[in-house]
A tleap script that builds the chain and sets N, CA, C and O, in Angstrom:
source leaprc.protein.ff14SB
mol = sequence {
  NMET LYS LEU SER LEU LEU ASP LEU PRO PRO
  ARG GLY TRP PHE ALA LEU ASP VAL ILE LYS
  ASP THR ARG LYS CYS ASP TRP VAL ALA LEU
  MET VAL ASP VAL ASP PRO ALA GLN LEU ARG
  SER CYS VAL CYS ASP PHE PRO THR ARG PHE
  TYR VAL PRO PRO ALA ASP TYR LEU PRO GLU
  GLY ARG PRO VAL GLN GLN CYS LEU VAL SER
  ILE PRO GLY LYS HIE ARG ASN ALA ASP GLY
  ALA TRP GLN ALA ILE HIE ASP LEU ILE GLY
  ARG GLY MET CHIE
}
set mol.1.N position { 0.740 -0.882 -0.136 }
set mol.1.CA position { 0.167 0.221 -0.327 }
set mol.1.C position { 0.532 1.127 0.076 }
set mol.1.O position { 0.745 1.276 1.279 }
set mol.2.N position { 0.819 2.479 -1.257 }
set mol.2.CA position { 1.331 3.457 -0.590 }
set mol.2.C position { 0.333 4.476 -0.039 }
set mol.2.O position { -0.824 4.780 -0.332 }
set mol.3.N position { 1.325 4.937 0.978 }
set mol.3.CA position { 0.688 6.121 2.024 }
set mol.3.C position { 0.824 7.156 0.968 }
set mol.3.O position { 1.530 7.017 -0.031 }
set mol.4.N position { -0.083 8.478 1.321 }
set mol.4.CA position { -0.324 9.604 0.988 }
set mol.4.C position { 0.896 10.150 1.660 }
set mol.4.O position { 1.701 9.307 2.057 }
set mol.5.N position { 1.162 11.356 1.847 }
set mol.5.CA position { 2.251 12.200 2.333 }
set mol.5.C position { 1.399 13.808 2.505 }
set mol.5.O position { 1.066 14.475 1.525 }
set mol.6.N position { 1.192 14.155 3.697 }
set mol.6.CA position { 0.447 15.379 3.725 }
set mol.6.C position { 1.423 16.533 4.349 }
set mol.6.O position { 2.213 16.136 5.205 }
set mol.7.N position { 1.440 17.362 4.145 }
set mol.7.CA position { 1.690 18.877 4.665 }
set mol.7.C position { 1.509 19.054 6.146 }
set mol.7.O position { 2.353 19.385 6.979 }
set mol.8.N position { -0.352 18.634 6.379 }
set mol.8.CA position { -0.792 19.038 7.325 }
set mol.8.C position { -2.031 17.465 7.972 }
set mol.8.O position { -2.619 16.581 7.349 }
set mol.9.N position { -1.953 17.751 9.207 }
set mol.9.CA position { -2.268 16.442 9.588 }
set mol.9.C position { -4.051 16.561 9.322 }
set mol.9.O position { -4.537 17.670 9.097 }
set mol.10.N position { -4.675 15.677 9.359 }
set mol.10.CA position { -6.168 15.274 9.015 }
set mol.10.C position { -6.782 15.754 10.392 }
set mol.10.O position { -6.033 15.552 11.348 }
set mol.11.N position { -8.136 16.420 10.720 }
set mol.11.CA position { -8.704 16.712 11.245 }
set mol.11.C position { -9.285 15.647 12.182 }
set mol.11.O position { -10.159 14.983 11.624 }
set mol.12.N position { -9.048 15.312 13.418 }
set mol.12.CA position { -9.635 14.481 13.848 }
set mol.12.C position { -8.958 12.903 13.851 }
set mol.12.O position { -9.612 11.924 14.209 }
set mol.13.N position { -7.386 12.823 13.341 }
set mol.13.CA position { -6.843 12.006 13.522 }
set mol.13.C position { -5.656 11.779 14.312 }
set mol.13.O position { -5.254 12.861 14.739 }
set mol.14.N position { -4.922 10.802 14.686 }
set mol.14.CA position { -4.144 10.755 16.151 }
set mol.14.C position { -2.559 10.066 15.288 }
set mol.14.O position { -2.478 9.434 14.235 }
set mol.15.N position { -1.787 10.383 15.969 }
set mol.15.CA position { -0.331 10.008 15.700 }
set mol.15.C position { 0.002 8.847 15.899 }
set mol.15.O position { 0.291 8.756 17.092 }
set mol.16.N position { 0.114 7.978 15.436 }
set mol.16.CA position { 0.582 6.746 15.679 }
set mol.16.C position { 1.810 6.565 16.291 }
set mol.16.O position { 1.969 6.216 17.461 }
set mol.17.N position { 3.057 6.914 15.127 }
set mol.17.CA position { 4.471 6.924 15.764 }
set mol.17.C position { 5.309 8.121 14.614 }
set mol.17.O position { 4.691 8.543 13.636 }
set mol.18.N position { 6.624 8.520 14.877 }
set mol.18.CA position { 7.057 8.882 14.370 }
set mol.18.C position { 8.324 8.395 13.613 }
set mol.18.O position { 8.826 7.413 14.161 }
set mol.19.N position { 8.857 8.742 12.699 }
set mol.19.CA position { 9.561 8.265 11.792 }
set mol.19.C position { 10.591 8.869 10.667 }
set mol.19.O position { 10.331 9.525 9.659 }
set mol.20.N position { 11.839 8.424 11.183 }
set mol.20.CA position { 13.132 9.702 10.855 }
set mol.20.C position { 13.696 9.342 9.070 }
set mol.20.O position { 14.235 8.362 8.555 }
set mol.21.N position { 13.366 10.319 8.685 }
set mol.21.CA position { 13.833 10.419 7.200 }
set mol.21.C position { 16.019 9.849 7.339 }
set mol.21.O position { 16.965 10.616 7.517 }
set mol.22.N position { 16.039 8.880 7.229 }
set mol.22.CA position { 17.578 8.747 7.593 }
set mol.22.C position { 18.496 9.131 6.889 }
set mol.22.O position { 19.575 8.758 7.350 }
set mol.23.N position { 18.621 9.961 5.579 }
set mol.23.CA position { 19.342 10.901 5.544 }
set mol.23.C position { 19.658 12.182 5.905 }
set mol.23.O position { 20.652 12.806 5.536 }
set mol.24.N position { 18.457 12.704 6.914 }
set mol.24.CA position { 18.404 14.014 7.226 }
set mol.24.C position { 17.800 13.613 8.684 }
set mol.24.O position { 17.870 12.518 9.242 }
set mol.25.N position { 16.984 15.204 9.291 }
set mol.25.CA position { 16.880 15.336 10.337 }
set mol.25.C position { 15.445 15.478 10.130 }
set mol.25.O position { 14.944 16.038 11.105 }
set mol.26.N position { 14.752 15.237 9.398 }
set mol.26.CA position { 13.339 15.180 8.478 }
set mol.26.C position { 12.954 13.939 9.305 }
set mol.26.O position { 13.664 12.989 9.637 }
set mol.27.N position { 11.344 14.237 9.615 }
set mol.27.CA position { 10.937 13.320 10.126 }
set mol.27.C position { 9.122 13.399 9.407 }
set mol.27.O position { 8.430 14.297 8.928 }
set mol.28.N position { 8.927 11.847 9.699 }
set mol.28.CA position { 7.211 12.070 9.369 }
set mol.28.C position { 6.626 11.411 10.312 }
set mol.28.O position { 7.230 10.636 11.053 }
set mol.29.N position { 5.066 11.719 10.394 }
set mol.29.CA position { 3.958 11.055 11.586 }
set mol.29.C position { 3.512 9.964 10.957 }
set mol.29.O position { 3.023 10.369 9.903 }
set mol.30.N position { 3.389 8.517 11.042 }
set mol.30.CA position { 2.078 7.962 11.056 }
set mol.30.C position { 1.377 8.232 11.734 }
set mol.30.O position { 1.438 8.398 12.952 }
set mol.31.N position { -0.051 8.386 10.450 }
set mol.31.CA position { -1.190 9.275 11.472 }
set mol.31.C position { -2.592 7.752 10.880 }
set mol.31.O position { -2.463 6.953 9.952 }
set mol.32.N position { -3.515 7.867 11.657 }
set mol.32.CA position { -4.612 6.833 11.461 }
set mol.32.C position { -5.656 7.901 12.016 }
set mol.32.O position { -5.386 8.902 12.678 }
set mol.33.N position { -6.959 7.444 11.581 }
set mol.33.CA position { -8.475 7.922 11.728 }
set mol.33.C position { -8.947 6.876 12.751 }
set mol.33.O position { -10.175 6.792 12.766 }
set mol.34.N position { -8.323 6.060 13.607 }
set mol.34.CA position { -9.198 5.569 14.575 }
set mol.34.C position { -8.272 5.865 16.028 }
set mol.34.O position { -7.182 6.388 15.799 }
set mol.35.N position { -8.513 5.652 17.153 }
set mol.35.CA position { -8.237 6.197 18.346 }
set mol.35.C position { -7.110 4.689 18.730 }
set mol.35.O position { -7.496 3.552 19.000 }
set mol.36.N position { -5.942 5.096 18.649 }
set mol.36.CA position { -5.117 4.018 18.700 }
set mol.36.C position { -4.895 2.545 19.088 }
set mol.36.O position { -4.253 1.594 18.643 }
set mol.37.N position { -6.183 2.930 20.697 }
set mol.37.CA position { -6.347 1.715 21.476 }
set mol.37.C position { -7.512 1.032 20.677 }
set mol.37.O position { -7.760 -0.173 20.732 }
set mol.38.N position { -8.010 1.706 20.130 }
set mol.38.CA position { -9.126 0.972 19.193 }
set mol.38.C position { -8.739 -0.078 17.798 }
set mol.38.O position { -9.333 -1.063 17.359 }
set mol.39.N position { -7.794 0.444 17.458 }
set mol.39.CA position { -6.754 -0.505 16.357 }
set mol.39.C position { -7.283 -2.071 16.202 }
set mol.39.O position { -7.795 -2.496 15.166 }
set mol.40.N position { -7.102 -2.754 17.242 }
set mol.40.CA position { -7.024 -4.078 17.631 }
set mol.40.C position { -8.552 -4.760 16.784 }
set mol.40.O position { -8.704 -5.874 16.282 }
set mol.41.N position { -9.498 -3.633 16.879 }
set mol.41.CA position { -10.936 -4.338 16.525 }
set mol.41.C position { -11.030 -3.607 15.299 }
set mol.41.O position { -12.239 -3.398 15.194 }
set mol.42.N position { -10.216 -2.879 13.894 }
set mol.42.CA position { -10.417 -2.734 12.921 }
set mol.42.C position { -9.648 -3.351 12.243 }
set mol.42.O position { -8.874 -4.066 12.880 }
set mol.43.N position { -9.516 -3.357 10.751 }
set mol.43.CA position { -8.916 -3.580 9.752 }
set mol.43.C position { -7.905 -3.305 9.341 }
set mol.43.O position { -8.226 -2.799 8.266 }
set mol.44.N position { -6.518 -3.239 9.412 }
set mol.44.CA position { -5.771 -2.778 9.433 }
set mol.44.C position { -4.787 -2.924 7.911 }
set mol.44.O position { -5.050 -3.894 7.201 }
set mol.45.N position { -4.159 -2.376 7.649 }
set mol.45.CA position { -3.022 -2.828 6.088 }
set mol.45.C position { -1.931 -2.260 6.824 }
set mol.45.O position { -2.042 -1.176 7.397 }
set mol.46.N position { -0.771 -3.017 6.834 }
set mol.46.CA position { 0.586 -2.248 6.843 }
set mol.46.C position { 0.911 -0.783 6.316 }
set mol.46.O position { 0.326 -0.413 5.299 }
set mol.47.N position { 1.773 0.039 6.922 }
set mol.47.CA position { 2.240 -0.722 8.000 }
set mol.47.C position { 1.698 -0.327 9.260 }
set mol.47.O position { 2.540 -0.421 10.153 }
set mol.48.N position { 0.148 0.241 9.790 }
set mol.48.CA position { -0.384 0.529 10.949 }
set mol.48.C position { -0.354 -1.156 11.530 }
set mol.48.O position { -0.419 -1.321 12.748 }
set mol.49.N position { -0.270 -2.198 10.747 }
set mol.49.CA position { -0.586 -3.618 11.118 }
set mol.49.C position { 0.384 -3.953 12.300 }
set mol.49.O position { 0.291 -4.695 13.278 }
set mol.50.N position { 1.439 -3.034 11.781 }
set mol.50.CA position { 2.488 -3.668 12.693 }
set mol.50.C position { 2.623 -3.219 14.105 }
set mol.50.O position { 3.627 -3.362 14.803 }
set mol.51.N position { 1.295 -2.557 14.510 }
set mol.51.CA position { 1.387 -1.787 15.877 }
set mol.51.C position { 0.625 -2.442 16.925 }
set mol.51.O position { 0.569 -2.259 18.141 }
set mol.52.N position { -0.177 -3.575 15.820 }
set mol.52.CA position { -1.037 -4.579 17.247 }
set mol.52.C position { -0.692 -5.687 16.955 }
set mol.52.O position { -0.587 -6.268 15.875 }
set mol.53.N position { -0.391 -6.164 18.683 }
set mol.53.CA position { 0.281 -7.253 18.918 }
set mol.53.C position { -1.118 -8.567 17.632 }
set mol.53.O position { -2.197 -8.150 17.211 }
set mol.54.N position { -0.614 -9.882 17.383 }
set mol.54.CA position { -0.934 -10.478 16.719 }
set mol.54.C position { -2.090 -11.465 17.615 }
set mol.54.O position { -2.962 -12.194 17.144 }
set mol.55.N position { -1.817 -11.250 18.791 }
set mol.55.CA position { -2.716 -12.011 19.773 }
set mol.55.C position { -3.638 -11.232 20.532 }
set mol.55.O position { -4.312 -11.652 21.472 }
set mol.56.N position { -3.627 -9.862 19.987 }
set mol.56.CA position { -4.876 -9.309 20.470 }
set mol.56.C position { -5.580 -8.593 19.165 }
set mol.56.O position { -6.645 -7.986 19.282 }
set mol.57.N position { -4.981 -8.704 18.084 }
set mol.57.CA position { -6.214 -8.190 16.290 }
set mol.57.C position { -7.410 -9.430 16.270 }
set mol.57.O position { -7.201 -10.640 16.188 }
set mol.58.N position { -8.736 -8.719 16.370 }
set mol.58.CA position { -9.820 -8.944 16.052 }
set mol.58.C position { -10.390 -8.272 14.830 }
set mol.58.O position { -11.385 -7.558 14.950 }
set mol.59.N position { -9.933 -8.421 13.906 }
set mol.59.CA position { -10.686 -7.643 12.707 }
set mol.59.C position { -11.952 -7.490 13.107 }
set mol.59.O position { -12.182 -8.443 13.851 }
set mol.60.N position { -12.851 -6.846 13.025 }
set mol.60.CA position { -14.042 -7.178 13.200 }
set mol.60.C position { -15.014 -5.718 12.724 }
set mol.60.O position { -16.172 -5.954 12.379 }
set mol.61.N position { -14.543 -4.255 12.710 }
set mol.61.CA position { -14.472 -3.260 12.441 }
set mol.61.C position { -14.499 -2.961 11.273 }
set mol.61.O position { -14.366 -3.862 10.444 }
set mol.62.N position { -14.682 -1.585 10.844 }
set mol.62.CA position { -14.034 -1.043 9.595 }
set mol.62.C position { -12.563 -0.498 9.110 }
set mol.62.O position { -11.936 0.114 9.975 }
set mol.63.N position { -12.009 -0.632 7.970 }
set mol.63.CA position { -10.860 -0.428 7.475 }
set mol.63.C position { -10.181 0.875 8.034 }
set mol.63.O position { -10.487 2.035 7.756 }
set mol.64.N position { -9.115 0.401 8.948 }
set mol.64.CA position { -8.285 2.405 8.972 }
set mol.64.C position { -7.429 2.812 7.769 }
set mol.64.O position { -6.750 2.256 6.906 }
set mol.65.N position { -7.797 4.077 8.136 }
set mol.65.CA position { -7.463 4.798 6.869 }
set mol.65.C position { -5.946 5.214 7.557 }
set mol.65.O position { -5.851 5.136 8.782 }
set mol.66.N position { -5.064 5.543 6.957 }
set mol.66.CA position { -3.632 5.960 7.172 }
set mol.66.C position { -2.902 6.603 6.342 }
set mol.66.O position { -2.887 6.213 5.174 }
set mol.67.N position { -2.191 7.636 6.697 }
set mol.67.CA position { -1.296 8.323 5.881 }
set mol.67.C position { -0.249 8.987 6.380 }
set mol.67.O position { -0.417 9.132 7.590 }
set mol.68.N position { 0.962 9.556 5.933 }
set mol.68.CA position { 1.927 10.463 6.707 }
set mol.68.C position { 1.742 11.535 6.164 }
set mol.68.O position { 1.217 11.959 5.135 }
set mol.69.N position { 2.528 12.102 7.467 }
set mol.69.CA position { 2.483 13.383 7.891 }
set mol.69.C position { 3.885 14.157 7.611 }
set mol.69.O position { 4.902 13.588 8.007 }
set mol.70.N position { 3.980 15.066 7.139 }
set mol.70.CA position { 5.200 15.669 7.073 }
set mol.70.C position { 5.453 16.706 8.254 }
set mol.70.O position { 4.740 17.697 8.418 }
set mol.71.N position { 6.707 16.330 9.184 }
set mol.71.CA position { 6.381 17.532 10.451 }
set mol.71.C position { 7.550 18.538 10.060 }
set mol.71.O position { 8.600 18.284 9.470 }
set mol.72.N position { 7.142 19.581 10.483 }
set mol.72.CA position { 8.202 20.477 10.161 }
set mol.72.C position { 8.849 20.909 10.858 }
set mol.72.O position { 8.302 20.997 11.957 }
set mol.73.N position { 10.453 21.506 10.828 }
set mol.73.CA position { 11.509 22.045 11.766 }
set mol.73.C position { 12.420 20.580 11.497 }
set mol.73.O position { 12.224 19.597 10.783 }
set mol.74.N position { 13.436 20.954 12.391 }
set mol.74.CA position { 14.622 19.756 11.891 }
set mol.74.C position { 14.624 19.210 13.470 }
set mol.74.O position { 14.395 20.114 14.275 }
set mol.75.N position { 14.800 18.146 13.941 }
set mol.75.CA position { 14.583 17.349 14.752 }
set mol.75.C position { 15.669 16.571 15.148 }
set mol.75.O position { 15.904 15.627 14.393 }
set mol.76.N position { 16.292 16.678 15.973 }
set mol.76.CA position { 17.018 15.301 16.652 }
set mol.76.C position { 16.986 14.134 17.211 }
set mol.76.O position { 17.913 13.407 17.569 }
set mol.77.N position { 15.458 13.948 17.282 }
set mol.77.CA position { 15.372 12.556 18.225 }
set mol.77.C position { 13.646 12.648 18.282 }
set mol.77.O position { 12.893 13.610 18.136 }
set mol.78.N position { 13.407 11.342 18.534 }
set mol.78.CA position { 11.947 11.336 18.212 }
set mol.78.C position { 10.978 11.879 19.410 }
set mol.78.O position { 9.756 11.751 19.333 }
set mol.79.N position { 11.504 12.380 20.313 }
set mol.79.CA position { 10.691 12.822 21.606 }
set mol.79.C position { 10.436 14.701 21.206 }
set mol.79.O position { 9.565 15.427 21.686 }
set mol.80.N position { 11.615 15.116 20.103 }
set mol.80.CA position { 11.173 16.508 19.788 }
set mol.80.C position { 9.964 16.166 18.153 }
set mol.80.O position { 9.046 16.801 17.635 }
set mol.81.N position { 10.446 15.236 17.944 }
set mol.81.CA position { 9.691 14.887 16.584 }
set mol.81.C position { 8.042 15.093 17.338 }
set mol.81.O position { 7.332 16.063 17.071 }
set mol.82.N position { 7.594 13.889 18.389 }
set mol.82.CA position { 6.832 13.740 19.025 }
set mol.82.C position { 5.952 14.955 19.616 }
set mol.82.O position { 4.736 14.889 19.799 }
set mol.83.N position { 6.849 16.194 19.914 }
set mol.83.CA position { 6.770 17.067 20.460 }
set mol.83.C position { 5.831 18.275 19.129 }
set mol.83.O position { 5.027 19.139 19.481 }
set mol.84.N position { 6.183 18.028 17.823 }
set mol.84.CA position { 6.304 18.799 17.095 }
set mol.84.C position { 5.066 18.611 16.349 }
set mol.84.O position { 4.552 19.541 15.729 }
set mol.85.N position { 4.591 17.487 16.386 }
set mol.85.CA position { 3.308 16.579 15.735 }
set mol.85.C position { 2.311 17.049 16.862 }
set mol.85.O position { 1.224 17.464 16.460 }
set mol.86.N position { 2.496 17.041 17.966 }
set mol.86.CA position { 1.457 17.235 18.995 }
set mol.86.C position { 0.724 18.751 18.746 }
set mol.86.O position { -0.445 19.048 18.504 }
set mol.87.N position { 1.894 19.530 18.908 }
set mol.87.CA position { 1.927 20.978 18.472 }
set mol.87.C position { 0.971 20.654 16.952 }
set mol.87.O position { -0.221 20.348 16.993 }
set mol.88.N position { 1.532 20.753 16.042 }
set mol.88.CA position { 0.795 20.641 14.923 }
set mol.88.C position { -0.632 20.171 15.160 }
set mol.88.O position { -1.524 21.014 15.071 }
set mol.89.N position { -0.925 18.968 15.440 }
set mol.89.CA position { -2.484 18.261 15.801 }
set mol.89.C position { -3.093 19.554 16.348 }
set mol.89.O position { -3.920 20.184 15.689 }
set mol.90.N position { -2.566 20.050 17.884 }
set mol.90.CA position { -3.469 20.718 18.614 }
set mol.90.C position { -3.655 22.507 17.616 }
set mol.90.O position { -4.748 23.073 17.630 }
set mol.91.N position { -2.728 22.982 17.038 }
set mol.91.CA position { -3.157 23.974 16.387 }
set mol.91.C position { -4.093 24.018 15.443 }
set mol.91.O position { -4.759 25.033 15.235 }
set mol.92.N position { -4.241 22.810 14.722 }
set mol.92.CA position { -5.447 22.581 13.521 }
set mol.92.C position { -6.784 22.135 14.652 }
set mol.92.O position { -7.738 21.564 14.124 }
set mol.93.N position { -6.837 22.338 15.866 }
set mol.93.CA position { -8.237 21.767 16.677 }
set mol.93.C position { -8.765 23.308 17.129 }
set mol.93.O position { -9.936 23.561 17.410 }
set mol.94.N position { -7.731 24.218 17.137 }
set mol.94.CA position { -8.230 25.799 17.380 }
set mol.94.C position { -8.695 26.656 16.399 }
set mol.94.O position { -9.036 27.802 16.691 }
savepdb mol mol.pdb
quit
């Protein structure tokens, strides 16, 4: 599955993980349209499927939509990238 790369997070979506571009200090967030706590009961495609333990995966719900979102700025570590994506999500809610 090819994921869309967006500049802004879709409203109401959740950050599942932050991933570093190996060549730079650029980061992207893997985002889903379902609360991560509910992923185990939804139909997940890869890479989101990697975040659900196999023993807990009971896909009875709807398919999960996923995308990548560019995280602006340069961040040396995942903590900085997480803070930046949460700030970006928070700005979209106001």
